[in-house]
C-alpha atoms as one frame of an Amber mdcrd trajectory, in Angstrom:
protein
   0.000   0.000   0.000   2.882   2.402   0.643   4.170   1.928  -2.892   0.712
   2.733  -4.267   0.421   5.916  -2.175   3.919   7.065  -3.106   3.212   6.441
  -6.784  -0.080   8.331  -6.571   1.572  11.310  -4.871   4.392  11.437  -7.427
   1.891  11.169 -10.284  -0.283  13.947  -8.830   2.684  16.280  -8.302   4.065
  15.582 -11.759   0.703  16.269 -13.371   0.388  19.504 -11.432   3.863  20.647
 -12.431   3.253  19.786 -16.071   0.141  21.993 -16.069   2.031  25.106 -14.884
   3.444  26.132 -18.301  -0.016  25.949 -19.833  -1.424  28.136 -17.052   1.430
  30.604 -17.458   0.889  30.767 -21.215  -2.808  31.422 -20.668  -2.029  34.214
 -18.223   0.481  35.737 -20.659  -2.077  35.719 -23.465  -4.657  37.392 -21.275
  -1.984  39.701 -19.798  -3.371  39.230 -16.310  -1.041  39.616 -13.368  -3.173
  41.287 -10.742  -0.923  44.349 -10.633  -2.319  47.105 -12.885   1.062  48.825
 -13.304   2.756  45.604 -14.381  -0.118  44.769 -16.707   0.140  48.209 -18.293
   3.879  47.859 -18.937   3.852  44.131 -19.814   7.608  43.644 -20.352   8.764
  40.723 -22.440  11.136  37.976 -21.290  14.229  39.455 -22.911  13.825  42.759
 -21.100  13.316  40.900 -17.827  16.510  38.893 -18.302  18.486  41.987 -19.296
  17.088  43.849 -16.312  17.978  41.013 -13.952  21.502  40.393 -15.265  22.632
  43.893 -16.297  20.530  46.726 -14.931  19.882  45.519 -11.371  23.546  44.863
 -10.484  24.502  48.255 -11.926  21.732  49.986  -9.984  22.718  48.239  -6.758
  26.310  49.368  -7.373  25.069  52.896  -7.990  23.174  52.772  -4.693  26.290
  51.664  -2.801  28.484  54.273  -4.509  25.813  56.915  -3.924  25.690  56.027
  -0.221  29.468  56.427   0.013  29.292  59.730  -1.861  26.497  60.866   0.450
  28.643  60.170   3.514  31.507  62.148   1.974  29.211  65.009   0.933  27.262
  65.057   4.214  29.247  67.892   5.874  28.887  70.073   2.790  25.214  69.237
   2.379  24.621  70.016   6.063  26.160  73.474   5.773  24.002  74.228   2.758
  20.857  72.700   4.251  20.402  70.119   1.501  20.778  66.837   3.388  17.373
  65.552   2.301  17.873  66.441  -1.355  21.343  64.910  -1.413  20.100  61.728
   0.246  17.213  61.408  -2.201  19.422  62.000  -5.237  22.365  59.828  -4.201
  20.744  56.954  -2.295  16.951  56.816  -2.489  16.422  57.217  -6.244  18.945
  54.520  -7.305  17.652  52.306  -4.497  14.059  52.684  -5.693  15.096  51.867
  -9.232  17.007  48.793  -8.046  14.636  47.316  -5.478  11.104  48.663  -6.022
  10.695  48.681  -9.801   9.092  45.594 -11.339  11.354  43.298 -13.325  11.698
  44.579 -16.884   9.610  47.727 -16.354  10.947  51.101 -17.385   9.087  53.148
 -14.772   9.781  53.114 -11.047   6.756  50.943 -10.307   6.166  52.462  -6.893
   2.786  54.010  -6.239   1.678  54.951  -2.772  -1.788  53.629  -2.112  -3.794
  55.933   0.078
C-alpha cells in the first residue's frame, strides 16, 4: 500500500507541475497579473533577463556608490541645508530603481496607495 500511495503522490505532483506552463501561457495571453502597473507595462522575457543580469547589479552598485558619496558630501550638504535632497538624489532614487521597480519595467513601479 505504501508503494501505491507514493506512486499516486508522485503522479499527482508531476501532473500539477506539467500543467504550470499551460497556465502561465494562458495568463500571458490574457496579460493578467493582478498588478495594474505591471499589466500596463507588460515587459517581455528578454527585457526581464536583461534587467535582472545587467541593470539591477549596476543599480545596486550605484546605490552603494551613492551612499558612500552621500557620507563624503554630508558635511557640505549640512552646511548648505540640503541633506534631504542629497540623500534622495544619491541613495533613495537609485535604491528605488534597483529594489522597487518591477522586473523589466521602465518606470519606477512604486505608487503609494492611500
